[in-house]
N, C-alpha and C positions, 0 to 999 in steps of 0.2 A: 536613725537610732530610736530606741524606745523612750519617749519623753511625753507620755500621755498624762502623767500625774503632775500636779502642781508641786513646786518645790525643786529640790536639787536631784538630778539624775546623773550618775557617773557610770559609764560603761567601758570596761576593758581599758582603763587608763594606764598608760605607760609613761614613766618619767624617770629622770636620774640626773647625773652630773657628768658631762663628757661622755665617755664610753661606758661608764658604770651605770647600768640600769638598776634602779631601786624598786620601782613599781612594775610588776610584770602582768598587768591586766587587772587592776583593781576596779571593782564595781560596787556601788552602794546607792541607796535612796534615802533622802531626807524629805519627808512630807512638809507642807506648809505648817509652821508653828511647832514642829516636832523637835525634840531634843534627842540627838543620837550621839552616843559615845563610841570612839574607836580606841581600843586599848592595845598596848604592846610595849615591850621594853625599849630601852634606848637603842637607836641605830637601825630599827626595822623599816623606817620610812614614813613615820607619822607626820613629821614636819614636811617632808617631800610631798605627801598627799595634799596637804592644805596649800602648799606653794603652787603645785600644779593646777589645782582648782582655781586659785586666785590669779593665776597667770604671772606670778613672780619668778617662775622658772619655765623653761620651754617644755611643752608636752611632747612626748615621743610617739604618741598614738592614742587611740580611743576617742571617746566623745564625752563632753560635759554640757549639760543643759540646765537651765534654770527657768522655772515657770514656762515649760514647754517650748523654749527657744534656745538655740545654741548659745553657750556662754563663751565669748572669745577669750583667748589666752593673752589678755591685756589688762593689767591691774586697774587702770583708770576706767576702762569700759566695764569691768567687773563691779567696781565700786558704784558706778553710775546705775547699774542694774539693781542695786540694793543688796549686794553681798560684801560684807566687811570682814577683813582679816585682822584678828588680834594675834600678832606673832609671838613666838616663843621669846622669852627674855624681855618682854614688855615694850622695849624700843621707844621709850619716852624721850622727849627733849629735856635733858637734865637741867639746863640753865633757864628754861622757861617755867613760868608758874603753872600750877594745875589748870587755872582758868585758860591760860594761853594754849596748853596742850589740848584742852577740850575744843577750843576754836579751830585748831589745826585738824582735829578729827572730823569736824563738820565740813571741811572744804571739799573733800572728794566724794561726799555722799549725795543724798537726795534732799538735803535740808533746805526748806524755803523760809522757815521761821526759826532761826537759831535760838532766840530767847525762850520760846515755848519749849523747844526740844531740850534745851539746857535745864529748864525748870523741871520738866518731867523726869529727866535722869537724876537730878539732885533729889527729887522727892522720893525716888525709888532707892537711891543710895545716899541716905542722909549723912553718913559719915564723911562724905566728900566736902560738904560745904565749909567746914572749918579749915580745910586745906587749900582753898581756892587761891589764896595769895602766896602760898609757899612754893618754893622751887621744887620741881619734881625730883631732882637729884638728892635732896636731903630727906626724902620720905623713907619709911621702912619698906621692906619687900612687899608686905601685905597691902600697904597703902598704895604703892606703885602699881601693883596688879589691879587694884580697884580702879585707879585712874585709867589704866590701859583699857579695861572693860568699858568704863564710862565714855572714854574717847571713841570706842567703837559704837556704842549705843547712841551717842548724840548724833551720829550720821543717819539715824533712822533706818537701819538695815532691815530687810526682810529675812536675811540669813546671816548669822554670825559664825565665822570660822575661828574657833578658839583653840590655841596651841599651848598645851602644857600649863594650864592654869595653876596647878599645884607645885610647879617647879621652884625649888629653893625656899619654900615657905614653911613656917612652923605648922604643926598639926592644927593649932588653934586658928592661925591665919587661913589655912586651907579651908577649914570648915566655914569660917565667917565669910570669906571672899566667894567661895563656890556657892554657898547658899544664897547670898545676896545676888550673885550673877544670875543664877537659875530663876529666882523669884522675879527679878527684873525682866528677864526675857519672856517668861510666861505672862507677866502682866502686859507687856508690850505686844505680845503675839509674835515675837521674833523666833524663828527657827534657829537651831544651833547644831553645828557639827563640831564636836569637842574631842580632840585627841589628847590622850594623857596616859602615862604609865601606871597611874593609880586606878587600877581596875575596880577596886572596891568603891571608890568615890563615884566613878561613872555609873556603876550598877545601882548605887543608892539614889542618884539624882536624875539620871536620864531615862527616857521612855524605852529606849533600846540600847544595847551595847553590842558592838562588833569587835572582832579581833583582827589585827593586821599582823600577818607573818608570811614569810616567804614571798613577799611582794604582792600579796593578794589579801582581800578583805573577806572574812567569813563571819557568819552569825555566831554569837556567843550563847551557848545553851544556858538556860536558867540555872542559877546556883553554881555555875562553873568557875566563878571568880575565886572560889575557895581553894582551888588547886592551881596556884600561879605557876608552879614549876611545869606542870603538864601543859598548861596553856601556852607558856612562852617558849618552851623547848621541846 
């Protein structure tokens, strides 16, 4: 496969559920430290794309490499390589405190010094510190999303797979959480592959934006986000 560049390389990826193939040969690149958005409406396979990369579903074909070496379709091995998946719906442990959720996030990554990693993330996301002793299940949607991102970052990933950051949040929460997330990733040098149906948000904050439709990924022309109907249908 072509894996000469550092970062993530996905070539001709096929994946789905049972006999229903959702991705029909998706290909993309995310350079080290780059923020890349993949836009598309509900149901086109954005979540499937991230699940296939992270190994949480079986790949039906194609190649995935990270830092010039094949990335196995195994979630634990993917996390150990420095790729962290922040799934759609946040998936926090509602009865655990924010502090405990952060500790869980560090378990599967490359963290050797959790106190330092925790301190770095809290410095980048200062709104989290007052929430540390609160149960995750009682937080607002925006607060929960921030915890989910922090849980991913505390693992010290080199690449963050970010699924629908804006889902279910108010416009204000979307702005605050997304800007804090992007600023944190840039500060840490963490690359991001961010899938979202909010193409305007991706265009504003990412280095590049691509479009997922008909099971494949294509480059989004500059300014094309203005015509969502033409893009999506």
